[in-house]
N, C-alpha and C positions, 0 to 999 in steps of 0.2 A: 140690681139695686140702682136706683136713680138718685141724682143729686141736682139741686137747683142752685143756680148762680145768681147773685144779686150784685149789681155794680151801681154805685152812687157817684156820679161825676159832679162834685161840688165846686164851688168857686175857689176854695182854698185847698181842698184835698180830694183825691180820688180814693174811694173805699170799695173794696171787693170782699164778698163773703161767699162761703159755700155752705149750703144748708142740706141736711139729710132729714127728710120729713119736715119737722119744724125745729130741729136742733141745729144751732149754730156751731159748726165744727171747725171752721177756719175763717180767718179775717186778716186783712192787712190794708194799710193806707199809705199813699205816697202824696207828696205835694202836687197840686195841680200845676201843669206846665204845658207848653205847646206840644202837640202830638198826643192828645189825650187818648185817642183810640189805641195807639201803640202802648201807652203806659198801662191802660186797662188790660190789654191783651197780655202784657208781661206779668201783671199781677195774677191774672187768671192762670196762666201757664205755671207760675210758681206754686200756686195753691194746688193745682191738679197734680203737679210733680210731688209735692210734699205728702199728699194723701194717696199717691199712687192710683189716681183715678184717670181713666181713659175718657176720651170724648164720647165714646159709645155709652158710658155710664151717666152722661149728663142729660137731664130732662129738658133743660133749656136755660137761656140767659135772659134775665130781666134787668132793664136799666132804668135809672131815674136820675134826678138832679138837673142842674143847669145845662150840663152838656149831654143830656140823655139822647139827643138826636144825632150824636156824633158816632155812635156805635152801629156800624152797618149790619152786623150779623145778629143783632138782638132779636129774640123771639117775641118779647113783650116790652113795650115802653110804658112806664107808669109815672104819673105825676108825683112829685116829691111829697106833697101833702098827704095823699092817699097812702103812699109807702110808709111815711113817718107814723101816721095814725095806726095803721095795721101792725107795724113792727112793734111799737110801744105797747099796744093792746095785748099782743101775744106774749111778749117778754115779761109783762107785768102780771101774768096769770089772769088776763082778761079783767083786771081791776082798774086800769087807767080810764079816767073820764076827761081829764084836761092835760094837754101837753104844751109846755113852753119850749120851743125849739129855737136855740140861738145858733144860727148858721154863720157862714163866713161873711155874708153881707146882708142878712135880713134877720128879723125876729118873727116867728110865727106862734100864734096861740091857737091851738086846735082843740075843739070840743067833740067828745065822742059819746055815742049812745051806749047803752048797756051791752049791745051785741057787737060793738066795735065799729059800727057805721059812723061815718063823719056827719056830725050835725052842722057845724059851722066853723069858721076860723077867721082870725084877724091876722093881718100881715103888715109889717113895716119894712119896705125895701127902698125907701127914699133917702136914707141916711145911714152911715156906717156906725153911728153911735150905738154902743151896746152889743155889737156883733163881734164875730171872731176877728175881723180886720181891726176893730177898735182895740181889742186886747193885744193884738200884734203891735199896733202903734204904741200903746202904753208900755209894753215890754221893751220895745226898742228905746224909747226915751228914757225909761228908768234903768236901762241896761240890766234887766232882770228877766230870767226865763219865766214864761207864763205859768209853768208848773210849780213855781215857787210862790205864786201869788197867795194861795190859801194860807200857807204857813206864815207868811209875812203879815198878812192882814190880821191874823190871830194875835200877833205880837204888838199891834198898834195900841197906843195909849190915848188916842183921840182920833176922831174921824174928820176928814177935811170935806167941806161942802164944795162940790163941783156943780156949778149952776148950768153949764152949757149942755144943751141937748143935741148939739151938732158935733161931730167928730173933729172937725177942723178947729172949732173954738175950744173944745175940750183939750185938744193937744196944746194949744197956747196956754190954757190954764195950768196944765201939768208942768210945762216948762217954767212958767212963772213961779209956781210953788217950789220947784226944785231950786230956782235961783234964790228964793227967800230962805232956803235951808230947811224946808219942811221935811220931816222924816218920810222915807220911802214907804214904810209900813202904814203910816197914816194916809198917804196918798192912795195906796192900793185899797185900803178899806173904804175910802171915799169913792173910789171908782166903783166898787161893788155896790155901794149904797145908791149911787147915781143910776146905775143900770137897773137895780131893783125898783127904784121909783119910776123909771121909764116903763118897765113891764107892768107895774101896778096901774099906771096911767092907761096903757093899752087895754088892760082888762076892765077898767072902769067899774061901773056898778053892776056888771053882769054877774049872774049867779053861776060861776064856773064850778061845777060839781066835783067832789072828790072822786077818785084820788088824783092828785096833781103831780105830774112828773116834769122834771127839768131834763132837756135832751139836747143833743148836739155836742160837738167837741168841747165847748165852753163849760158843759156840765161836769167835766172832770175837775173843774176849779171848785173845790168844796166851799171856799169862802164866798163865792157868788151864791151858792145854794143857801147858805146861812143868811146872807143879806136879804134874799128874796123871801125866806121864811119870816124874818123879822118884819119886813115891810107888809107882807100879806097877812101876817098873824095866823099862819096855818102851816101844816107839814108840807114839805116839798120832797119828793122822792127822786132818787137818781138810780137808774138801772146800771148794771155792769156794762162797760163798753158803750156808752151813750153815743159815741161817734159813729157807730155802725148800725144803729137801729133802722135808718132809712134804707140802707142796702139790704138789710135783713128783711124788712117789710116788703121790699120789691121782690125779693126771691120767693117769699111765701105767697105773694099774690100771683106768681106764675102758676102755681099749682091749680088754682080754680079757674083761671082765665077770666071769668066773668066778674071776679072780685075787684076789678079796677073801678075805683070810685070817681072817675073823672067827671061824670055828670053831676054828682053831688058837690064836687069841688067847684065846678063852674057856677052852680046855684049859690053856694056859700060865698063865692068870690064877689058876686054882684051885691051882696048885702053887707059884707064886712071888709072888703079889701082896702088897704092903705088908709086906715083911719089915723095913723100917726105918721107925720112927716117932719122933716127937719126944717 
């Protein structure tokens, strides 16, 4: 019996998964820090030990993410857009057509064909506004865990308009609102709505087909998903464990070898890259 390993070395977290066929059977994440290869190796060793899997049972290791070239013994290196697209496509029961991925320092909007192939994508990595780093900043200023954002936003009795599309200026806005005595709940709802507007702006007038999935660690924030639904006037789905779909997709791409969509990514990159900047 063989198992596939997927490792996603992101800008804020390192995620590792173990996959049997296409079943996700183990997952874990740790914060990104110096010595990423050692951190990834420790994660993998932990997973293999918990499942009592030997190295001989492993089909191979596939890596992706910003630090994908740091793993010396990887069998396959997959670009993160391809891994994200394929992972969400499989986990959605092959229903996904559009993916909004909010990463640690960028936002990607990925469009898929009916067979899961990547059609095109848009990406904003020029500013931290609306990314995982942005939420970390807001949580620090508000002295509130990010995991509490959804519940607090639901208690808001008004939404606060945050006009800045740059993380630096948005931080100043939040500090100013706190100084004025604005309720934390209202600020958080305003944050969600601001990010939803930013995503809608990236999508523009393009006909992004159903079904639409919100992905990445920030997708665990249910309040954000609601804000995006209200802004786009359409259903937004969130898969279980959205932080791990990229690592999962990388692992599943290992199986076929030729399923790496790098050429398609490069083509889409030329047409859609970096349309939204701070």
